[in-house]
C-alpha positions in Angstrom: -29.8 -81.9 15.4 -32.2 -84.1 17.3 -34.9 -82.0 18.9 -34.5 -83.6 22.3 -30.9 -82.4 22.5 -31.9 -78.8 22.6 -35.2 -78.8 24.5 -34.7 -78.2 28.2 -36.8 -80.3 30.6 -40.2 -79.0 31.6 -41.0 -77.2 28.3 -44.5 -77.7 27.1 -44.0 -77.8 23.4 -47.8 -77.6 22.8 -48.0 -74.0 24.1 -46.8 -71.3 21.7 -44.3 -68.9 22.9 -43.7 -65.4 21.5 -39.9 -65.8 21.4 -40.2 -69.0 19.4 -42.8 -67.5 17.1 -40.5 -64.6 16.4 -37.7 -67.1 15.8 -39.8 -68.9 13.2 -40.8 -65.6 11.4 -37.1 -64.8 11.1 -36.4 -68.2 9.6 -34.9 -69.8 12.7 -35.1 -73.5 13.6 -35.7 -73.3 17.4 -39.5 -73.6 17.4 -42.2 -76.2 17.6 -45.3 -77.1 15.6 -47.5 -75.0 17.9 -45.3 -72.0 17.4 -45.4 -72.4 13.6 -49.1 -72.7 13.6 -49.5 -69.6 15.6 -47.0 -67.7 13.4 -49.0 -68.7 10.3 -52.1 -67.2 12.0 -50.1 -64.0 12.7 -49.2 -63.8 9.0 -52.9 -64.0 8.1 -53.7 -61.2 10.6 -50.7 -59.1 9.6 -49.7 -59.7 6.0 -46.0 -59.2 5.6 -45.3 -60.3 9.2 -41.9 -61.8 8.2 -40.8 -58.5 6.7 -42.0 -56.7 9.9 -39.9 -59.2 12.0 -36.9 -58.8 9.7 -37.0 -55.0 9.8 -37.3 -55.1 13.5 -34.4 -57.4 13.9 -32.2 -55.0 11.8 -32.9 -52.1 14.2 -30.8 -53.3 17.2 -27.8 -53.8 14.8 -27.9 -50.1 13.8 -28.7 -49.0 17.4 -25.8 -51.0 18.9 -23.5 -49.6 16.2 -24.7 -46.1 17.1 -24.2 -46.7 20.8 -20.7 -48.1 20.3 -19.9 -45.1 18.2 -21.1 -42.9 21.0 -18.7 -44.5 23.4 -20.9 -47.1 25.1 -19.0 -50.4 25.7 -21.4 -52.4 27.9 -25.0 -53.5 27.3 -27.9 -55.0 29.2 -30.2 -56.7 26.7 -33.6 -57.3 28.3 -35.8 -60.0 26.7 -33.0 -61.0 24.4 -34.9 -63.9 22.9 -33.6 -66.9 20.8 -30.1 -66.1 19.4 -30.0 -65.4 15.7 -27.4 -63.8 13.4 -26.1 -60.4 14.5 -26.4 -60.6 18.3 -25.5 -57.6 20.4 -22.1 -59.0 21.6 -21.1 -59.9 18.0 -21.9 -56.4 16.8 -20.3 -54.6 19.7 -17.2 -56.8 20.0 -16.5 -56.4 16.3 -15.7 -52.8 17.1 -14.2 -53.3 20.5 -13.4 -56.8 21.7 -13.6 -55.5 25.3 -17.3 -54.7 25.0 -19.4 -56.5 27.6 -23.0 -57.8 27.3 -25.5 -59.3 29.7 -28.5 -61.0 28.1 -31.7 -61.4 30.1 -34.6 -63.7 29.2 -37.0 -65.9 31.1 -37.6 -68.4 28.2 -35.6 -71.6 28.8 -34.8 -72.3 25.2 -33.6 -68.8 24.6 -31.4 -69.0 27.6 -30.1 -72.5 26.8 -29.1 -71.5 23.3 -27.5 -68.2 24.4 -25.4 -70.2 26.9 -24.1 -72.4 24.0 -23.5 -69.4 21.8 -21.5 -67.6 24.5 -19.4 -70.5 25.6 -15.8 -69.3 25.9 -16.8 -65.6 25.7 -15.8 -64.1 29.1 -17.2 -60.7 28.2 -20.8 -61.9 27.5 -23.2 -63.9 29.6 -26.9 -64.7 29.9 -29.1 -64.9 32.9 -32.5 -66.5 33.2 -34.7 -63.9 34.8 -37.9 -61.9 34.4 -37.1 -58.4 33.2 -40.3 -57.3 35.0 -38.3 -57.7 38.2 -35.6 -55.1 37.8 -34.1 -55.5 41.3 -33.6 -59.2 40.8 -31.9 -58.6 37.4 -29.7 -55.9 38.8 -28.7 -57.9 41.9 -27.8 -61.0 39.8 -24.2 -61.9 40.4 -23.4 -62.1 36.7 -24.9 -58.7 36.1 -22.8 -57.1 38.8 -19.6 -59.0 37.8 -19.8 -58.0 34.1 -21.3 -54.5 34.1 -19.9 -51.4 35.7 -22.8 -49.2 36.7 -20.5 -46.2 37.3 -20.0 -46.1 33.5 -22.5 -45.7 30.6 -24.6 -48.7 29.7 -26.8 -49.4 26.7 -30.2 -50.7 27.9 -31.9 -52.6 25.1 -35.7 -53.4 25.2 -36.2 -54.6 21.6 -39.8 -55.9 20.9 -40.3 -57.0 24.5 -42.3 -54.3 26.4 -45.4 -55.0 24.4 -45.7 -58.4 26.1 -46.2 -56.6 29.4 -49.8 -55.5 30.2 -50.5 -52.1 31.5 -51.3 -53.3 35.0 -47.7 -54.4 35.3 -46.7 -50.8 34.8 -44.0 -51.0 32.0 -43.2 -47.4 32.4 -42.2 -48.0 36.0 -40.1 -51.0 35.0 -38.1 -49.0 32.5 -37.7 -46.2 35.1 -36.3 -48.7 37.7 -33.5 -49.6 35.2 -33.0 -46.0 34.1 -32.5 -44.8 37.7 -29.5 -47.2 38.1 -27.8 -45.8 34.9 -25.3 -43.0 34.9 -25.4 -40.0 32.5 -24.4 -41.0 29.0 -26.3 -44.3 29.2 -28.8 -45.0 26.5 -32.1 -46.8 26.0 -32.8 -48.5 22.7 -36.4 -49.6 22.3 -38.8 -51.0 19.8 -42.5 -51.6 20.4 -45.6 -52.7 18.6 -48.3 -50.0 17.9 -51.8 -50.1 16.6 -51.6 -46.6 15.3 -51.1 -47.5 11.6 -53.3 -50.6 11.1 -55.7 -50.9 14.0 -57.9 -53.6 12.6 -55.0 -55.8 11.6 -53.3 -55.3 15.0 -56.6 -56.2 16.8 -56.6 -59.4 14.8 -53.0 -60.1 15.8 -53.8 -59.4 19.5 -56.5 -62.0 19.2 -54.1 -64.6 17.8 -51.7 -64.2 20.6 -54.4 -64.8 23.1 -53.8 -68.5 22.2 -50.2 -68.3 23.3 -48.4 -68.1 26.6 -48.0 -64.4 26.0 -50.5 -61.6 25.5 -49.7 -58.8 23.1 -50.3 -55.2 24.3 -49.8 -52.6 21.5 -49.4 -49.0 22.6 -49.8 -45.7 20.9 -46.8 -43.6 19.9 -47.6 -41.2 22.7 -47.5 -44.1 25.2 -44.3 -45.3 23.8 -42.7 -41.9 24.0 -43.5 -42.0 27.8 -41.2 -45.0 28.1 -38.4 -42.6 27.2 -39.1 -40.4 30.2 -35.7 -39.3 31.6 -33.9 -39.8 28.3 -33.3 -37.3 25.5 -34.3 -38.8 22.2 -31.7 -38.8 19.5 -32.6 -38.1 15.9 -34.8 -39.2 14.2 -36.9 -39.8 17.3 -39.5 -42.6 17.5 -40.2 -43.8 14.0 -41.0 -47.0 12.2 -38.1 -49.4 12.6 -37.0 -49.2 9.0 -36.7 -45.4 9.2 -34.4 -45.3 12.2 -31.1 -44.4 10.6 -31.2 -46.8 7.7 -27.8 -47.4 6.1 -28.9 -49.1 2.8 -32.0 -49.8 0.7 -32.1 -53.3 2.3 -32.6 -51.6 5.8 -35.7 -49.9 4.5 -37.1 -52.6 2.3 -39.5 -52.2 -0.6 -42.2 -50.6 1.7 -41.0 -48.6 4.6 -44.6 -48.0 5.7 -45.2 -51.7 6.1 -44.4 -52.0 9.8 -46.4 -52.1 13.0 -43.3 -51.5 15.1 -41.7 -48.2 16.0 -38.3 -47.7 17.5 -36.0 -45.1 19.0 -32.9 -44.4 21.1 -32.6 -42.0 24.0 -29.6 -40.8 26.0 -29.7 -40.1 29.7 -28.5 -36.6 30.3 
């Protein structure tokens, strides 16, 4: 496909973007030379970065399967990123074709490709919005049309909150969404931490200073606070590979090799 056919107007292809860097680490093709260069620097700072990305990408599949098994049939995926294999609507609608999904991202390429992927699917949509503005996301016409806030919703924040600096108060952002959810709704979250390899993570943070996004790792204790108002389900907040693995492939050869932790909580 000619690059110009999938690049929305106004995109500065010389400025790396975290969503496109992640796409490259996962083996995707919707990234630019600047994204690839930065991804290579990430791999130097964090050896095995591709495995970390792969294990993180596998978490929402298991989380969505768990939520669907718990009776959740609608999802709000914040910071959904560039579409790859195994998107939320594909997983949920395999179980129940009536499942509904609203994807939210501010990155134009992620939104453009999501729209193409979802064409003809009346039970899934994408909106271009900043997840840091909960009221705008929740007031969006497509959100209100597709999601019933009187029924349980699965709120997904997969590898997105660590792009939000502390001064933007990510805990309050999550709480704003939580307060609109009814009992039985769930939060599925993964987040970068420096707890395991502080020196390598510090180097990775420095790499992302050269991108459009700054990386803000948090301790496990800080990540646990993001679940305020939710009851954690077993096994709690753990490395992504260890959250309910279903096969050796889910764990990989080294389950300890991950700078990302994940968990699911249910609103009582």
